[in-house]
C-alpha angles and dihedrals in degrees: 000000000000118000122219118235108234090199096055098091092051092048090047092052090049093050090048092051090052091046092051094051092047091049092051090050093049092049089049092054091044091051089045093058095045095046097046095053097047102039106032097073112092127209094018113198094024107137133194103279147131122231140147108268121213110251092183112125125188107256112246113249116222109249137184111280094029118143111215130191108213116185123182122205132186145141093275109065094191093057096045090047089064090059092047099048117112112256101187129271113278133136104302092359133113117274134185114239110206126213099039123152113305093023094279132114131259125219117227142172119224117219107224131215091272089057094245140117133200110238125185115267090355096068120197114009124185106219101160111136096013121130117231089255093052090050088048095053093044094054090044091055096043095045094058093095088065104026128044110228094346121199119207127196119199122192135164116239100188102050099150134164126196123221118201134183132160090270107040147357132209137179118221125199109221117216098180104062093199093064118143127214094256091056089048091052087053087056096054097041101266132263115311121231089248090060128084118252100183099062110037112162122224119190116194126178124191110184104306096343116094123193124199113189130169117219126201110212091185087066125079092221089078084092090063096043119119085228093058092098115050126236129207114282094014118160118214113193122187117200122218113243124237094259089066090053093047093049091050093051093043089056092051093046088048089055094048092047090052092050092047091050090049091050091047090053091048093049089049093049091050091047090055092049092050093052 
């Protein structure tokens, strides 16, 4: 007559737990190999060629909160110095930003919530929605009573772009205002292999209009995307790939399986002591 083994259910349970963990780990490595090869190659379909690339960049639109450097030049240095002198930092007034390149300060006009700035001699000017070129031309025309043949230079001082992933976020101030998204990714360390490269989200807001566009870095058409050149206050969000999710869950399941196996052994040991 065959005798049943009372410990067999516990042993079977432990073996099943180990088998499940091993299977999940195997699947994770298998998925990892497939995903890496297919999705790590950027600009797929791009061939060796020479062509004229478009250098046209959407012109930044002046928005509330922008900090603008406005410098006036002319034949008479004494007159132009009056328009370039700091006037204190108030809403819509000129302010001095410390820590600029070379250790000096940079003068800037803050566009207030009404979309205006206070400019010497000209008073309150509504510049909301202007491009830098439109503001330049407007000031040059309106300064002619005081300056002969004035030249005005307009530049944004707080051109910033935010980079976000599931693990961190950082905001980068852009000095070169013709920076494309590839150069920007070089500034923030690039995209990790555990991040998706075929579905990067770019959020762009111009005044009250918000654009949400997905960009595929594995496709050569990235160079023709309207999001190729960055705009002030852009947000670049990189999603994690499924492999990252699988690996995280495998680690948790592995831990739970180990704990379950340990508890099963402990229960088996206690049962043997009681008998």
